[in-house]
VMD Tcl script that draws the C-alpha trace (Angstrom):
set ca {
  {67.55 102.61 5.43}
  {66.63 102.69 9.11}
  {66.86 106.07 10.78}
  {69.44 106.99 13.37}
  {67.60 107.05 16.71}
  {68.82 109.85 18.98}
  {67.73 109.99 22.62}
  {67.66 113.37 24.34}
  {66.60 114.27 27.89}
  {62.89 114.92 28.21}
  {62.79 117.58 30.92}
  {64.59 120.04 33.12}
  {67.84 121.93 32.79}
  {69.55 118.98 31.12}
  {67.01 119.03 28.30}
  {67.29 122.80 27.87}
  {71.10 122.78 27.79}
  {71.11 119.83 25.38}
  {68.69 121.47 22.96}
  {70.72 124.71 23.13}
  {73.90 122.86 22.22}
  {72.27 121.03 19.30}
  {70.90 124.35 18.09}
  {74.35 125.94 18.34}
  {75.67 123.04 16.27}
  {73.22 123.83 13.48}
  {71.04 120.77 14.10}
  {68.07 122.15 16.01}
  {65.67 119.59 17.47}
  {61.92 120.15 17.39}
  {59.10 118.05 18.74}
  {56.78 116.48 16.19}
  {53.08 116.00 16.69}
  {51.73 116.96 20.12}
  {53.91 119.53 21.90}
  {53.72 117.32 24.98}
  {54.72 114.22 23.06}
  {58.01 112.39 23.11}
  {58.94 112.29 19.43}
  {61.08 114.79 17.58}
  {63.09 115.52 14.46}
  {66.42 117.13 13.70}
  {66.20 120.11 11.36}
  {67.78 119.39 8.00}
  {68.67 115.79 8.85}
  {65.82 113.59 7.58}
  {67.56 110.33 8.41}
  {67.39 111.02 12.17}
  {64.48 110.34 14.55}
  {64.55 111.88 18.02}
  {63.06 110.40 21.18}
  {62.62 112.43 24.37}
  {63.42 110.13 27.30}
  {64.63 110.31 30.86}
  {68.41 110.19 31.26}
  {68.09 106.77 32.86}
  {65.99 105.44 29.99}
  {68.55 106.71 27.50}
  {71.31 104.74 29.23}
  {69.19 101.56 29.26}
  {68.23 101.92 25.59}
  {71.85 102.53 24.60}
  {72.67 99.22 26.25}
  {69.97 97.37 24.30}
  {70.70 99.22 21.04}
  {67.17 100.61 20.80}
  {68.75 104.08 20.87}
  {71.80 104.56 18.65}
  {73.00 107.88 20.03}
  {72.01 109.53 23.27}
  {72.69 112.32 25.75}
  {73.02 111.13 29.32}
  {75.32 111.29 32.32}
  {78.41 109.12 32.59}
  {77.22 108.08 36.06}
  {74.15 106.43 34.53}
  {76.18 104.82 31.76}
  {78.62 103.28 34.26}
  {75.84 102.22 36.63}
  {73.42 100.69 34.15}
  {75.78 99.18 31.57}
  {78.08 96.65 33.31}
  {80.43 96.34 30.32}
  {80.13 99.95 29.21}
  {83.61 100.15 27.70}
  {82.72 97.34 25.31}
  {79.16 98.40 24.50}
  {79.26 102.19 24.12}
  {81.56 105.06 23.17}
  {81.50 108.37 25.04}
  {82.01 110.70 22.08}
  {81.66 114.24 23.41}
  {81.74 115.64 26.94}
  {79.26 118.51 26.98}
  {80.62 120.60 29.83}
  {77.32 120.69 31.73}
  {75.29 118.33 33.88}
  {78.21 117.99 36.30}
  {77.74 115.70 39.30}
  {80.20 113.75 41.43}
  {79.34 110.29 42.74}
  {80.71 110.21 46.29}
  {80.81 108.25 49.54}
  {79.56 110.26 52.53}
  {79.20 109.48 56.22}
  {77.76 111.37 59.21}
  {79.92 114.35 60.10}
  {79.97 113.16 63.72}
  {82.04 110.11 62.70}
  {85.24 111.95 63.58}
  {87.49 108.91 63.24}
  {86.22 107.99 59.77}
  {88.03 110.11 57.19}
  {88.99 107.56 54.52}
  {87.68 104.37 52.94}
  {90.15 102.39 55.06}
  {88.66 104.03 58.16}
  {85.20 103.07 56.90}
  {86.26 99.42 56.59}
  {87.64 99.48 60.14}
  {84.46 101.11 61.44}
  {82.40 98.56 59.52}
  {84.23 95.64 61.12}
  {83.67 97.12 64.60}
  {80.02 97.86 63.78}
  {79.44 94.28 62.63}
  {81.06 92.86 65.77}
  {78.97 95.09 68.02}
  {75.59 94.99 66.25}
  {75.66 91.66 64.47}
  {74.97 93.23 61.09}
  {76.87 95.13 58.45}
  {76.93 98.87 57.88}
  {74.16 99.94 55.53}
  {75.07 102.17 52.59}
  {72.01 103.77 50.97}
  {72.37 104.43 47.26}
  {70.81 104.52 43.82}
  {74.18 103.35 42.46}
  {74.66 99.79 43.75}
  {76.91 98.71 40.88}
  {79.26 101.69 41.15}
  {79.27 101.28 44.92}
  {80.21 97.60 44.84}
  {83.01 98.18 42.31}
  {84.50 101.09 44.24}
  {84.24 99.45 47.65}
  {85.86 96.29 46.30}
  {88.71 98.31 44.82}
  {89.20 100.01 48.19}
  {89.11 96.72 50.12}
  {85.89 97.54 51.97}
  {83.78 94.45 52.71}
  {81.96 95.14 55.98}
  {78.89 96.80 54.48}
  {75.76 96.11 52.47}
  {73.87 98.35 50.07}
  {70.26 99.31 50.64}
  {68.14 100.75 47.87}
  {67.39 104.44 48.17}
  {63.86 105.18 47.01}
  {63.77 108.85 47.98}
  {66.27 111.52 48.96}
  {69.39 109.47 49.64}
  {71.05 112.14 51.77}
  {68.24 111.82 54.33}
  {68.70 108.07 54.87}
  {71.17 108.24 57.81}
  {69.11 110.78 59.74}
  {66.01 108.64 59.14}
  {67.77 105.59 60.57}
  {67.65 103.74 57.26}
  {71.42 103.64 56.67}
  {74.74 104.51 58.26}
  {76.32 106.03 55.16}
  {75.46 106.85 51.56}
  {76.73 106.87 48.00}
  {75.07 109.67 46.05}
  {75.65 112.41 43.51}
  {76.51 115.96 44.47}
  {77.58 119.09 42.65}
  {78.49 121.47 45.49}
  {78.17 119.29 48.58}
  {75.74 121.78 50.14}
  {72.87 119.29 50.45}
  {75.14 116.75 52.07}
  {76.36 119.30 54.60}
  {72.79 120.38 55.30}
  {72.02 116.79 56.23}
  {75.03 116.44 58.51}
  {77.09 114.38 56.05}
  {80.72 114.59 54.97}
  {82.46 113.22 51.88}
  {85.35 110.89 52.68}
  {88.79 112.18 51.70}
  {89.19 109.43 49.10}
  {85.48 108.89 48.56}
  {85.16 110.31 45.05}
  {83.86 107.47 42.86}
  {83.25 109.31 39.60}
  {83.23 112.83 38.18}
  {80.27 112.77 35.84}
  {78.83 115.14 33.26}
  {76.49 114.95 30.28}
  {77.96 113.08 27.32}
  {77.03 112.21 23.77}
  {77.09 108.42 23.88}
  {76.97 105.96 20.95}
  {75.88 102.33 21.11}
  {78.52 100.36 19.21}
  {76.27 97.47 18.18}
  {73.69 99.84 16.71}
  {76.18 101.57 14.42}
  {77.39 98.68 12.28}
  {75.53 100.14 9.28}
  {78.00 102.61 7.64}
  {75.40 105.28 6.91}
  {74.25 105.40 10.54}
  {77.84 105.51 11.73}
  {78.56 108.43 9.37}
  {75.54 110.35 10.67}
  {76.69 109.72 14.21}
  {80.18 111.02 13.42}
  {78.78 114.16 11.76}
  {76.52 114.97 14.72}
  {79.36 114.41 17.18}
  {81.65 116.72 15.19}
  {79.07 119.51 15.10}
  {78.37 119.26 18.81}
  {82.05 119.21 19.73}
  {82.64 122.32 17.65}
  {79.66 124.07 19.27}
  {80.87 123.09 22.74}
  {84.36 124.40 22.02}
  {82.96 127.73 20.81}
  {80.76 128.14 23.89}
  {83.69 127.33 26.17}
  {86.04 129.81 24.50}
}
mol new
graphics top color blue
foreach p $ca { graphics top sphere $p radius 0.5 }
foreach p [lrange $ca 0 end-1] q [lrange $ca 1 end] { graphics top cylinder $p $q radius 0.2 }
display resetview
């Protein structure tokens, strides 16, 4: 029987919190081989293989089915998997890794408080400058969906390769779509979240790839792991 492939974050606070939760659920994860390697095992569960990956890689591999079960943010799932509701199941919200995906504009844009205001400003900007407002983001798919839902068409996305919040000040964009937890970094860069500019409230999730779990034994393992982690989360939150 093939092993259940579980993807966990490879670095930072997200990795530490994830490993703590697995440990609290009685399924501690340990690296195998070189301590700096990217392979691991789950204590007492021989039918599971663990891969340490970036959160973005986990989302991509869940889409392809290379990873059966993974820990990643809902923002990445929604951004990287166009038909996420058909391809994956979000099994357990972990209660950490919180980040909101938001639309923000320069604080000096006093007349732009809502998405409707942004559309009006975009139309005026296009008429005056002969080009559309630029929205810098690492979330082009989420941006296009949200802007379409809000009736905003006078804009174009530009890829953010660095710190997205610095794009307007650098003259690379007029507004941004980015993640924030407290809003402090946005404020420090002279940006303000629109009143109705919340796209998604994201946190770390245990996510299962539906296509990869057609084998009953793998599906049972997945269900058992999810149950243990949910119980551990509930205890820690009590």
